[in-house]
C-alpha positions in Angstrom: 0.9 -27.5 -50.6 -0.3 -23.9 -50.8 1.5 -21.0 -49.2 0.5 -20.5 -45.5 0.9 -17.2 -43.7 3.8 -16.8 -41.3 3.2 -17.4 -37.6 4.1 -14.7 -35.2 4.1 -14.3 -31.4 5.1 -11.4 -29.2 4.5 -13.0 -25.9 2.9 -11.5 -22.8 2.3 -7.7 -22.4 5.0 -5.8 -20.5 5.4 -3.1 -18.0 8.5 -0.9 -17.6 9.5 2.1 -15.5 11.2 5.1 -17.2 14.0 5.5 -18.1 14.3 1.7 -18.6 14.0 0.6 -22.2 11.2 -1.7 -23.4 12.5 -5.1 -24.4 10.8 -6.3 -27.6 11.1 -10.0 -28.4 9.1 -11.9 -31.0 9.1 -15.2 -32.8 8.3 -15.6 -36.4 8.2 -18.7 -38.6 7.3 -19.5 -42.2 6.6 -22.5 -44.4 9.2 -21.5 -47.0 6.6 -20.6 -49.7 6.5 -19.1 -52.1 9.8 -20.6 -53.3 12.7 -18.3 -52.8 10.9 -16.0 -50.4 12.5 -14.3 -47.5 10.7 -13.6 -44.2 10.7 -9.9 -43.5 9.8 -8.7 -40.0 9.1 -5.3 -38.5 7.9 -3.5 -35.3 5.5 -0.5 -35.5 3.9 1.7 -32.9 0.1 1.6 -33.3 -0.9 3.8 -30.4 0.3 5.6 -27.3 0.5 9.0 -25.6 4.0 9.7 -27.0 6.6 8.3 -29.3 8.1 4.8 -28.9 11.4 4.8 -30.7 12.5 1.2 -31.7 16.2 0.7 -32.0 16.0 -1.8 -34.9 12.5 -2.1 -36.3 13.4 -5.0 -38.5 14.9 -7.2 -35.7 12.9 -9.8 -33.9 14.7 -8.9 -30.6 15.3 -5.3 -30.0 14.6 -2.4 -27.6 12.4 0.6 -27.7 12.4 3.9 -25.7 9.2 5.7 -24.7 9.1 9.5 -24.7 6.4 9.7 -21.9 4.6 7.4 -19.5 1.4 5.7 -20.6 0.0 2.7 -22.5 1.4 1.9 -25.9 0.5 -0.7 -28.5 3.2 -2.1 -30.7 2.6 -4.4 -33.7 5.1 -7.0 -34.9 4.5 -8.1 -38.5 6.1 -10.8 -40.6 5.6 -11.2 -44.4 6.8 -13.8 -46.8 6.2 -11.5 -49.7 2.7 -12.9 -50.4 1.1 -13.3 -47.0 1.4 -11.3 -43.8 0.7 -12.0 -40.1 0.9 -9.7 -37.1 0.6 -9.8 -33.3 0.1 -6.8 -31.0 1.9 -6.1 -27.7 0.6 -3.8 -25.0 3.4 -1.9 -23.2 2.6 0.0 -20.0 5.3 2.6 -19.3 5.3 3.9 -15.7 6.8 7.3 -14.7 10.3 7.4 -13.4 10.6 7.1 -9.6 11.5 10.4 -8.2 12.0 12.0 -4.8 8.9 12.1 -2.6 7.2 15.4 -2.7 7.1 16.7 0.9 5.4 19.7 2.3 7.9 22.5 3.0 9.0 23.0 6.6 9.4 26.4 8.3 11.7 26.9 11.3 11.3 30.1 13.3 14.3 31.3 15.3 14.1 34.2 17.7 11.5 36.9 17.6 10.4 38.3 14.3 7.6 40.4 13.1 5.8 40.3 9.8 
């Protein structure tokens, strides 16, 4: 039989809140052709408002860290040396939860003049 491209799947899109890392998990399979080939995989940032640093870009399961909130697209690619397949994952990174911004309060004590 002829060589078929690898199959890849990154699953459902994900949402995280900073500073939590993005968990990247993909599956990849190949038909073993061409003979002696090795399946090579990689993660690559395709778009986003900042940088998404992947801990181990060659691993099927790894983590990534976003530099800023926003929507990122990450591509997982698998190649058998002859044919390549890829799947994109959308990652929504929410800003870190912080203290609620409240209006300042003023307390006047005694008489004063301005």
